[in-house]
C-alpha positions in Angstrom: -78.3 0.5 -142.4 -75.3 -0.1 -139.8 -74.2 -3.5 -138.7 -73.9 -2.3 -135.0 -76.4 -2.6 -131.9 -76.6 -0.9 -128.6 -77.5 -3.5 -125.9 -77.6 -3.9 -122.2 -77.4 -7.2 -120.3 -78.7 -8.1 -116.4 -76.9 -10.0 -113.8 -78.6 -11.3 -110.9 -76.8 -13.2 -107.9 -78.8 -14.5 -104.8 -76.7 -15.8 -101.9 -78.8 -16.8 -99.1 -81.3 -13.8 -97.8 -79.1 -11.1 -99.9 -79.6 -10.6 -103.8 -77.9 -8.5 -105.9 -79.3 -7.3 -109.5 -77.3 -4.8 -111.9 -77.4 -3.9 -115.6 -74.2 -3.5 -117.4 -73.5 -0.5 -119.3 -74.9 0.0 -122.5 -72.3 -1.6 -125.3 -71.9 -1.4 -128.8 -71.5 -4.5 -130.6 -71.9 -6.1 -134.3 -75.4 -7.6 -135.0 -76.3 -11.1 -135.6 -75.0 -13.8 -133.2 -72.7 -11.6 -131.2 -75.1 -10.2 -128.7 -76.6 -13.9 -128.3 -72.9 -15.0 -127.6 -72.4 -12.3 -125.0 -75.8 -12.8 -123.5 -74.8 -16.6 -122.7 -71.3 -15.6 -121.5 -73.1 -12.7 -118.8 -75.3 -15.2 -117.8 -73.0 -17.5 -116.4 -73.0 -15.8 -112.9 -76.7 -15.8 -112.9 -76.8 -19.4 -113.7 -74.2 -20.3 -111.3 -75.3 -17.8 -108.3 -78.9 -16.6 -109.0 -80.8 -19.5 -107.6 -78.8 -20.5 -104.6 -81.8 -19.4 -102.5 -84.5 -21.9 -102.8 -86.8 -20.4 -100.4 -89.9 -18.4 -102.7 -91.0 -16.0 -100.1 -90.0 -12.4 -98.8 -86.8 -11.1 -100.6 -85.6 -14.6 -101.5 -88.7 -14.4 -103.7 -87.5 -11.1 -105.4 -84.1 -12.4 -106.0 -85.5 -15.7 -107.7 -87.6 -13.2 -109.6 -84.4 -11.2 -110.7 -82.3 -14.3 -111.9 -85.5 -15.3 -114.0 -85.7 -11.7 -115.6 -81.9 -11.5 -116.3 -81.6 -14.8 -117.8 -84.6 -14.0 -120.2 -83.1 -10.5 -121.2 -79.8 -12.1 -121.6 -80.8 -15.3 -123.4 -82.7 -12.8 -126.1 -79.5 -11.2 -126.7 -79.9 -8.4 -124.4 -82.1 -5.5 -123.9 -81.7 -3.5 -127.1 -80.9 0.1 -126.7 -80.4 1.0 -130.6 -83.3 2.7 -131.2 -82.8 5.2 -128.1 -79.4 6.1 -129.7 -81.1 6.9 -133.3 -84.6 8.7 -132.9 -85.8 11.6 -131.0 -88.0 10.8 -127.8 -91.5 11.0 -129.1 -90.8 8.4 -132.1 -89.6 6.2 -129.5 -92.2 6.5 -127.2 -94.8 6.2 -130.2 -93.2 3.1 -131.4 -93.2 1.4 -128.2 -97.0 1.9 -128.0 -97.7 0.3 -131.4 -97.9 -3.6 -132.1 -94.5 -5.1 -132.4 -95.5 -6.3 -135.8 -96.8 -3.0 -136.9 -93.7 -1.0 -135.9 -91.4 -3.8 -137.5 -92.8 -3.7 -140.8 -93.2 0.2 -140.9 -89.8 1.0 -139.8 -88.8 3.7 -137.6 -87.9 6.1 -140.3 -91.2 5.7 -141.8 -93.0 6.1 -138.6 -91.1 9.3 -137.9 -92.2 10.6 -141.3 -95.7 9.6 -140.6 -95.8 11.4 -137.1 -94.5 14.3 -138.6 -97.4 14.6 -141.6 -100.1 13.7 -138.8 -98.5 16.3 -136.4 -98.2 19.3 -139.3 -102.1 18.6 -140.2 -103.5 17.6 -136.9 -105.1 21.2 -136.4 -106.5 21.3 -139.9 -110.4 22.3 -139.6 -111.1 19.9 -142.6 -109.8 16.8 -141.0 -111.7 15.6 -138.2 -112.6 12.1 -138.3 -110.4 9.0 -137.9 -110.9 7.8 -141.7 -110.6 11.5 -143.1 -107.0 11.2 -141.6 -106.6 7.7 -143.0 -107.3 8.9 -146.5 -105.1 11.9 -146.3 -102.5 10.2 -144.7 -102.4 7.5 -147.3 -102.5 10.2 -150.1 -99.7 11.7 -148.7 -97.5 8.6 -148.2 -98.1 7.9 -152.0 -96.7 11.3 -152.9 -93.7 10.2 -150.8 -93.7 6.9 -152.6 -94.3 5.0 -149.3 -96.6 2.6 -150.8 -95.6 -0.4 -148.7 -97.9 1.0 -145.3 -101.1 -1.0 -145.2 -104.3 0.7 -144.5 -104.6 -1.2 -141.1 -101.2 -0.1 -140.1 -102.6 3.5 -140.6 -105.4 3.0 -138.6 -103.5 1.8 -135.9 -101.1 4.7 -135.7 -103.8 7.0 -135.7 -105.7 5.0 -132.8 -102.5 5.0 -130.9 -101.7 8.8 -131.5 -105.5 9.3 -130.4 -104.6 7.1 -127.1 -101.3 8.8 -126.2 -103.3 12.1 -126.7 -106.1 11.2 -124.2 -103.4 9.7 -121.8 -101.0 13.0 -121.7 -104.7 15.0 -121.4 -105.6 12.6 -118.4 -102.2 12.8 -116.9 -102.4 16.4 -116.6 -105.7 17.0 -115.7 
């Protein structure tokens, strides 16, 4: 487990009718309090110059919305890009479509293993229904000593995979 994270921060400045919204470069920083500290420091220009236009219509509204978005991201410790630097695109896309609680409790390493197991036996003629996939997946995870993954997590993973497949088919149809 590494003690470093990759983060991006946002800056928004509005002066009169004009607004500027930019993301910082991705930076590698230590975990814990440092991302939040940097987020507060990067937010100073947004706090001072992000709300100088008080009209909330037209382009001024977009500047106001950008300032709120930038402060939200920065005060949360920045936009986390750590996952993008550690896992393949498919695993990242899949994790983003799971409920946050499920993705966090399973962990990205275990999720990657689960996706590989599902894909490997996806075209098996014996396994057609989702409950059969659940049983099959639970049995294989026990063989790998991954006993901390609950059945409701497995069900959500299978449902998410089916949904992503359906969306992929509809997008290419």
